[in-house]
C-alpha positions, 0 to 999 in steps of 0.5 A, spaced: 423 549 222 422 555 220 415 557 220 415 565 222 418 571 219 424 572 222 425 577 226 432 579 225 431 578 218 425 585 219 429 589 224 435 589 217 430 590 213 428 597 217 436 598 219 438 598 211 431 602 208 433 607 214 441 606 213 439 610 205 435 614 207 440 617 212 446 616 206 442 620 200 441 625 205 449 625 208 452 624 201 451 631 199 453 635 206 460 636 204 458 639 196 456 646 198 463 647 202 467 644 196 464 648 192 465 654 195 472 653 196 473 651 189 470 657 187 477 661 190 472 666 192 471 664 199 478 664 201 484 664 198 493 663 199 496 658 199 494 655 204 487 656 202 489 651 196 492 646 200 486 645 204 481 645 199 486 639 195 485 636 203 478 637 202 476 634 196 480 628 198 476 627 205 469 629 201 471 622 197 473 619 203 467 620 207 463 618 200 466 611 200 465 610 208 458 612 208 456 607 202 460 602 205 455 602 211 449 600 206 454 594 203 455 591 210 446 592 212 446 588 204 451 583 206 448 581 213 441 581 211 443 576 205 446 571 210 440 571 214 433 567 212 426 571 212 423 564 216 425 561 222 423 558 228 419 561 233 424 558 239 430 562 234 425 568 233 424 568 241 431 567 243 433 574 237 427 577 241 430 576 248 438 578 246 435 584 243 430 585 249 437 585 254 440 590 250 432 595 249 428 593 255 423 598 254 422 596 246 421 590 242 423 589 236 
């Protein structure tokens, strides 16, 4: 019988919001170094050119990994019902509190 809000769903919804905020903040972190390297005014040499190419590859890899975090949380959220029984909610709280005894989610 699904009669209470599912605390796991609420937790994942909150986690998704936090992940999206961090993604927005972190997505541009490597843009400035990449733009500086592109300008050719920070470091110029054959090594700098090779390093610039590697940096651009790493920026793409970093941003792809960062974006995949939201996909994983969204998949977990879509597999979690919004409502559950009181026993399921209590079991979830008990499981979470066994890891974190100072805070109830």
